[in-house]
N, C-alpha and C positions, 0 to 999 in steps of 0.2 A: 358103846351101848349105853354100860348104867353112867359113864363119867357124862357122856350128853345129857342123859335120864337127868343126871343130879342136879348140871346144867341149869337146864331149864327150869326142874324146879324151884333152884337158888333163886331165879334171877325174876319169879310170878310173885317169890314169898318177897321178895325184896322191891319189887314196883308196886306189889299189893301194900307194903308199911308205909314205902312214901308216903308223905304230908302231898296232900293237893296243895296247887297253887292258894295263896291264901289273897282272900276278895279284898277291895278296898276298903278304905276304912269309911264308914256308911257316913260317921260326923264330917270327915274330911269331903264328902263330895258334895255334903248338905251348904258347907263352909262357902260353897262359890254362888251360891244363893246370897252372900250376909249383902246391907247393903252397902257397908265400907268397903270402898275399893282396894285398899292394903289388904283388906282381907282377903276379897277374893286372888290378889297376888300369892298373898303368902299359898292359897290352897291350892291353885296352879304348880308353884313351884315346889311345893312338897309331893304333890302327884306325878312332877317329870320326875323327882327323885326315886317313886317306885322301881320305874322301870316295867310297868304292867302293860298288858296291852290293853285289858279294858281302862285305861288313862287313855291309853288314845280315842275309843271311844268315845267315854265321857267329855272329852275334851272337844273334841270333832263335834258332839252337840249343842255345845255350849258354846261353838263359837257359828253354830248353823241354825240359833234361835228354837232347840229343840229337847235344852233341859228345865223341868221345872220341879218346883219342889212339894212336897207332900206330906204328911202326916203331920200338918202341921209347921211346914220346914223343917221336920228332924231328918227327912231324908230325901236325895233329889234320883229325880228319876228319866229315861230316855223316851221321847215319844216317837216310835220308830213304825211305818207301815198300820196306824190305827194302833196298834199296842203301846205299854205303856212296864219299861224294861228297868230294872233295878241299877240304876249309874256303880252302885259300888258292886256286883255280884255279876251284874248281866242277866238276873235269871226274867222271866217272865213274870211281870206284876195280874196281867190281867188284861180289858181293853183299854185304847188311852181316853178322856175326859172327852167332852165333846167342845169346849172352847179351854185348849190350856194356857196357862198363865206361863210363857217362859219368862227366865230370867234374863232380866236387861243388863246390858253389857257397852261399855265404851269403849270408844277408839283407843285409850292404853290398854284393856285388858283384851282389843283384838291383836294388840301389838305384843300381848304376852302371850296369848293363846300361839301367834305365829314359832313365835322362840320355840313353847313347849313342844309342840307337837313337831318342830324339827330334828328337838333334840331327841325325841322317844322315835322318833322316823330312823336313827342310825346302826340300827340293826335289821333295817329292812334287807333284804336278797337284791332286791334291785337297786344297778347302782346306780342310776339316775335317781331315784329318791333317793336316795342318801346323800349325793352329789348334792341336788338340792337345798337337803337337811345341814350340810355344812355351813352352806354358803348363808344359809338363813340365821347361822348359828355365830356367823363371824363379827356381829356389831351386840351380840344379848352380856347382858349384865346381869345376869340368871345364877349366883356362886350356886344356885344347891346345882346346875347343871354341870358343873366343873367334875367332878367324877363319874359322869357319864360320861363325858367327852375325852377324857384321861383312858377309858376302857375302849372308847369305840375307837383311839389314835392304835393300842395297843393289838386291838383284832383286826385292825382295817388293813386289808394286802392291796387296794390300789394306793398308787403313788401320789393321786393327783386329789385323792381324798382325802389321803394321810397327812398331805400338808397342808393343805387349808382346817383340816380337822389341830392341828399343831397349832395354830398362829390363833386359831380361836378358842384354843386352851391357855395357850399363852396371854391374851388379851383380856380373858377370864379371870388368871390368875393373876393380872395385875391388881386388878379391884383387889385383891387377896389383903385379910384384917391381917396375916401370917405377912412379918419381914422376908422370911425365908424364901418362901413363896414364890413372893412378889420380885427377888431379886433372878431366882430360876427365869422368870417369866421373863422380866427386864431384859436381862441377856437371851433367851429365846430369840425374841424380836428383832434383834438385829437380819435376821432373813428376813423378814417381812418386806414386802414391798407396798402396802395396803395404804392408802392416805389417811384413812382414819387411827391407823396406829401410829402414824410418822404425828401426829397431831397430840392423840393422848401422851405419848412420851412427849413431844415438846410441852405440854403442859405440865409433865410432872418435872421438867429441870427449870420452867417458866417463874421466875419471883413474881408473886404476888402485891398490890397495893401497901401489904399491912408486914410486906417483910417477909413472909414465911413460904414454903413453898406446898404444895399440892401432896408432892410426897414428901413424908418427914424424914425418911434412914434416909442418909446419905450416902449410905452403897448403894442401895439401891438408886438413888440419882446420877451417879457417877455411873451404875452399871445402864440407866434410860440414855446417860449422854453420848458414853460409846456406842448408845445400838442406833442411837439416832441419828449421831457420825456415819455410820457405818451406811446405814439406808438413804442420806442421801447422798453421800457418792457414790453408790451405786447406781440413783437415779438420776445423776447430773447430764450423764450422759443425753439419757431416756428427755431428760427437760431440753439438752439445749437440739435433740434432735427436733422435737416438737414445737420449740420458736422458733425453729427453720422452718417447717413445716408452718406455721401458724402465718409467716411473712411472706412465706411463694404464695398463701391461701389469699393474704389480703393484697399479696401485689398483682398475683390473678384477677381479683375485684378491679383494683386499679386499673390495669391493661383494658380490661372490656370496656370501663367508663372511661378512659381514658384515648382507647383508638378511635373514636369516630372522632372525636375534638382534633386528635393530630390531621385527621384530613380536611376537615372544616376550617381550624385555625391552622394548622401547620402547612398548609398547602395553596388551599383558597386564601387566606388573611382574616377570616369572618370570625369575630368574635362572639359567639354563639350561646349566650348566655341563657337561650332555651334549650339546650344539649342535656342536661338534666331530667330535662319532661321527656326525650324523646327513651330514656331509660325507663323513665315511669309508665310510659303509652306499652311498652314492651311487654313491663311487667300486668297490665293490666290485660292487653291482648293475651295473656300466657293464662291470667284469669276467666277469659271468655270462653279461649279454647278449652279449659278444664272442663266447665260447665257446660259447654255441647258435648263433651264424650261421656260425663256423669250421666251426662241424658239418653244422648242416645246410642254411643257406643259401650253401657259400661264395662263390658269385657275386656275392653280393649286400654281402659283408662290407664294402664303403668305409662300408657304410650303416647298419650297426651303433650307430655313434654317436647316428645320429638315432631309432631307436630305443628308444637308451638314456634318452632323455631323459623321456617317460611314464612308461618302465617305474621310472627312480629316484626322480622324484617323486609317483607312490600308494605306492612300497615305504615313502620316508622319512616321508609324509602318514601313513601307516597305522598307520607307530611310534610318531609320535607321540600322533594322536589315543589311541592305545591307554595312551601314557604320562599323557595328557591326564586321561583317566579312571580308570587305576586307580590313578595316583597321588596327580598334582598339585592336585587339584579339591577337597583336601582339608587345601590349603597355601596358600593364595592368603592375603594379609596376612602371613605371616611367610615376611619372605625368609631369615634363617638357615637356617631348617628347609627350604626347596629349594633355596639352593644347597647342602648337603649333599647330601639327596636326588639331586638329579640329577646331585652329582657321583661317588656311588655307582653312580647307574645307568651313567654313564660307563664305569665300571673294568669293569664287567659287560656292555657294550657291546665294548669290545676286547676281553675273555676269550672270550668270543663268538664274535667274529671270529676269533682266533689259534683256537678249536677246528674250525672249520667252514674255514677257507681258510690254515691255520699261520700260523707265527710271521714266515715272511719275507716278505718284496713279493714280490706279482704283477704279469705285465708288462701293459701294456694298450698297444695296438700302435696308432699314431697312421694312422686309411687315407691313403690316396695323396694326397686334395683337402688335409687336415692336413698334410702332409709337407713341405718345400723352406722356400723360402722368398724373398725380394726380396733380392736383393745390391744394394751398396752403396758409396760409393768406401772407401775404407782397407779390404779386406774384411770389412769389416761386413755382417750380415745379418737381417735383421727376420722373422723365423718365421712362417711364416701360421699356425700355430694359436694363435699372440698372438695375432694380428690377427681371427680369427674370435673370443675367447672376449672382445675388449672387444667387439665386433659382439655376442657372447650376452649378455654382463651388461646390457650398454642396454637389451635386448630384454624381461630376464628383468625390470629395473628399470621398463621403460615398461610390461608387461604386472600388474606388483605397483601401480602406481599407480593404472591402468585400474580394478585388483578394487578399490581400498580406496576410490577417488575415484567409482566411477563404475557401481558393483552395488547390492543390496541388501543380499548378505552384508554388503560393504565402511560402507552407512549405517550396517548393527547392527553393525561393530566399532567405529565411531568413535562412536554413543551410548553403545554401552557404556563404552569408553574412560574417556568425558567425565563422565560421571555414570552408574553403574551401575543403583542404584535407581531412577532416573527410567523408565530405557530399562525393567528390569522390569515396573514400573507400565506402562506402556505397550501392555504385551504381546509385549516383543522378548524367545526363547529366550535367556536372558541364557549356561544350561549349555553349551547346544549350541552356542554361537556363540563359548563358550571355546577347546571342543573344536572347532572349525573354523580355526581365529586359528591353534592350535597346530600342529594338521594344516599350516596355510598355513605356517608360518614356518618349520616340518620340511622342507615341501616343498621348499621353495627348497631349504635347504640341501643338501641332496638336489640338487639342479642343478648348484651350486656345487661338489658332488660328483664330476658327469658333467666338468665344466670342467676340475678338479683331474685327473684322471686322465691328461688330453692331454698333463700338462705335465710330470709327475715319476714318483716311485713310486708303485705302492698298498699302503699297507699298515697294520695292526691299529695303528699313531702315528700313521694320516696329520693325522686331524683337532687331536691334541695343540697341532700348533706354530700354530695358526690362532684359537683360543679366544681368547687373552689380545691378539690384534691385534684380531679382532672386536671386543671389551671395548670397545678402546682405540677406535676409529669410530664405534661407538654412544655411547658417552659426549662423547667430541669433537665430534660433529656435534650432538648435543644427541636427547636420550632419545624417541624415538618419533617424531621428523622425519626424513621419507624424504628430501629435500632435502638434510638436515642429512650422512643419513649418506654419502651420492653424494660431496658439498665434502669431508669428513672421508675420505670411502677412498683419491679422488685425489687431494687435498694430501696428504694422509702418503706415498702412494704416489709421487708426485714426490721432495718433498722427500727421502725414503731412498734415492733410486736416484742423486739431485745431490749425497748427501754421501759415499755408497758411495766412489766413486773415490779420496776426500782420507783420507776416518779407517776406511775399510773396513764391511763389515756391519756385525759387531759393535756397532761404535760407530758409527756412524750408526742403530743401531735402538734404542740410550740416550740417544743424542741426540735422537731425537725423541719419547720416554717423558721427558725432562726436560720439553720443550716442552709437551707437553700436561699435564705437570702443573703448567706455571706459567702454562698458560690456564686451566686448571679453576680454578686460584686467584683468576683474576681474574673468571671468569664460570666460575662455577660451573652453568651450564644449558647448558653449550656452544652450539655456533655460532647455536640457534635454543632460541626460549624452551622449557623442560621444557613435556609435555604428557604426560599417561597416568593410569593409578589411584594413583599418587604423588603424583598433584599434587593429590586430592580433599583434602579437610581435613573 
């Protein structure tokens, strides 16, 4: 009992004799109101170094335009709930003035405040708060925050947060004036996959125009080169996989654009220069359906894309059948006249879209389930809309294949394609088959327009960027061959994406075109044997 009483008395005297936490320096908080931006930045960084809870309150007030200067600019005070609170000590000073004049800050100060508050929140008991703060500090250049980061690394128990803090501390130490500290940091960054870290290391080891290096110490440069090589080696697999995905993604777009053309040109022999405009009509149909959902069914807005699919199919198919019945039926067997006529039709459709929707691009918003993506190492992201479009393109391909090979209409189409006269003698309504086939090709193009609306702008000239690529895919794959169209679309897309990092988008497209020309010289029928009306003799 006596020992317990003695311990209690000792504890009381110990805590009573302990000094209270010192308040912030009033001159430092007043410096936040300086006219010079650099002076404000200096004050913010010094407040971060205090790791004081009052610093969080003061800096938060500065960011929310609630910090003012009083006593002729010698002290800073916080306006909160009609009261005036001393920014250094947190004590109440009385009622706030009627029209307080807050300290004005610019975008640079706001960015500095974000990093400063993140550094101060590293001690929060809430995991999500610490994680967000650690990510905020990854791009910080405040050397005063380095000791805070290092202490946070030592006490952090969460593996994910600790890894982020270690890399943030190493990145910050890389900017230190101490060569030994930079050397340790350069070695530690070998474990990073952050693209900003890779760029930072590359800058250190790249010779400048005057022959010098951004990093003067040779040992640090060597360590940076070794870390950069390790990062590049580790990310090589990711980058190859991403290039492959990008190629498949581009191939799916080309497939959707060329699939309808493979039907109208490959099976019917019609050179349809207006095919790109059917893509544009499908995209504008999506825009109209989006507007209807936004106005009449906002709660179901996320599903407007699903409703746009049959709408685009029907609209473009009807327009295509009208074009075939009204114009193209008179031009079969006359390819030059067909080309010129459909080119004129494409101009009419473009001008009609400008008249109805305006010359400017219109916005088509992604639904929530098509927004975002899958994060990969190195800061790379695979977008959800691209993944869905790849699956959608394969689904459309499967539907077209089944229609051509497993339905009565498909049987008629194949019969008319192989021998029109014999099909007509057996009772096949060739003119109706022509109309339905052209409508099918146009409708598939409309579905492609729905997909294109989810990855780019929708405007009158949307289809112009795909008509040449679509013809290249159909010709390379073999006219009238769906399998060849698929192989050509994905093959050309993959080749283009693998070439782009080395040559750029324009030269990559030129190389692809040269490849197609050389290939057609050796194999004029394309990947597969030529079939269709043009093969009849």
